[in-house]
C-alpha positions, 0 to 999 in steps of 0.5 A: 469503494465502501469506506467504513467511517465516512467520506474521504479525509473528512477529519483532515479537512475539518482540521483545516477548517478549524484554523488552529494556531498550531496549524497556522504556524505549521503552514509557514513551513514551505515543506508542510504547506506543500504537503497540504497543497498536495493533499487537497489536490489529491482529494479532488481526484481520490474517487476518479477512475484509475483504470487508465493507469493500466496503460502504464503497465510495461508487460501484459502480466503487470497490466492483468494483475493491476486491473485485477487488484484495482478491481479488488480495491474498488469492489471489496476492500473496506478501508477507513477513510481517515488516512487522508486523500494523500494515503487513499486510492490514487496512492494505493493504485500507484503502489500496486503498479510499482509493486507489480513492476518490481516483481516483474523486473525481478522475475518473480513467480505469480505467487510473489507478485500476488503477495506484493499486490495484497500488501499494496491493497491493504497497507494503508487501509487502517490509517487513523490520520495522514501523518506518521500514525505508527501502528497503522501497519499492524492494524492493516495487517490484522484486517488483512488476516481477518479478511482472509479468514472471512473469505476462506469460510464464506463469511464474505462474498467471493472477491473480484480478485479471485474466488477468495484470498489466501493468507500469505504470511509474507504479505502479513509481515510486510504490511505489519512492519512497513510503517517502521524503520528497516532495522526494526521491521527486518528484526521482527520479520526474522524473529517470526521466521526463526520461530516459524510462528505468528502467535498473535494469529494462533499460527504455529507453522508459518512456513506451511502457509507460504505458497509452494512456488514462491521464490521471494522470502519474507524479508525480500517481499518486505524490502520490495514493498517498502521500495514500491511504497517509498517510490510514491513519496514523489507525490509529496513534492520535490523533497518527498523522495530520498532515493538513498533510502531505496533498497533494491536495484530495480527500485532505484531504477524505477524513479522516472517510471514513478514520476510518469505514473504520478503524472498519469494518475493526475490526468485520469479524467482527460 
């Protein structure tokens, strides 16, 4: 893992050490205190090997794709380290697994599973802090687009996930809008599809960049990815996940699996 701007959660742990009155007051809230405790616990495992999570894969395709994209996360991704451990590798790996399992249960094509896997890999790679940080989705989407341009022109080495990573607008849109509420995200995605363009990237034929064998449209990829990301809110404690916000039938059915996955990632050293 090559983090561009320092060790895991450095700014966050510095904040803990600062002992400000605001922080002390916030810690009196049991919910906030639980999140902080989870952050520190996750910090302890954030650099541990996560390959054993592959054993949780329900099918060979999920296991194969998980191992491939976990290798990409560890070998090629260049994330900012300021998102805090609670938004770092263990979270990305679990969201990756959950994304791939949802794709498998939905009977989606490999190209759709790839779109979801790329979203899982990049979605929190440009966080400035471990809180709401609205806008980290747009920054991560811009990084994803730049990464695809670089690999396509040979500016970066061939990735461990393949010869290069092809840009998929469905991934870009899912990552860009995943930190917004569904109404805002879906409205923006539908507008991009209607215009068939991504002006910020100079793309004026968005549809031509969607893989020919893809089955899921951009809105569907967005909903599935949001469910995968949302399912891992289990890591925030008993009140972290409100199942009422899950969007897909398979997402709701995967709550027990998400719990098992969290337990498995916390015991990767055993």
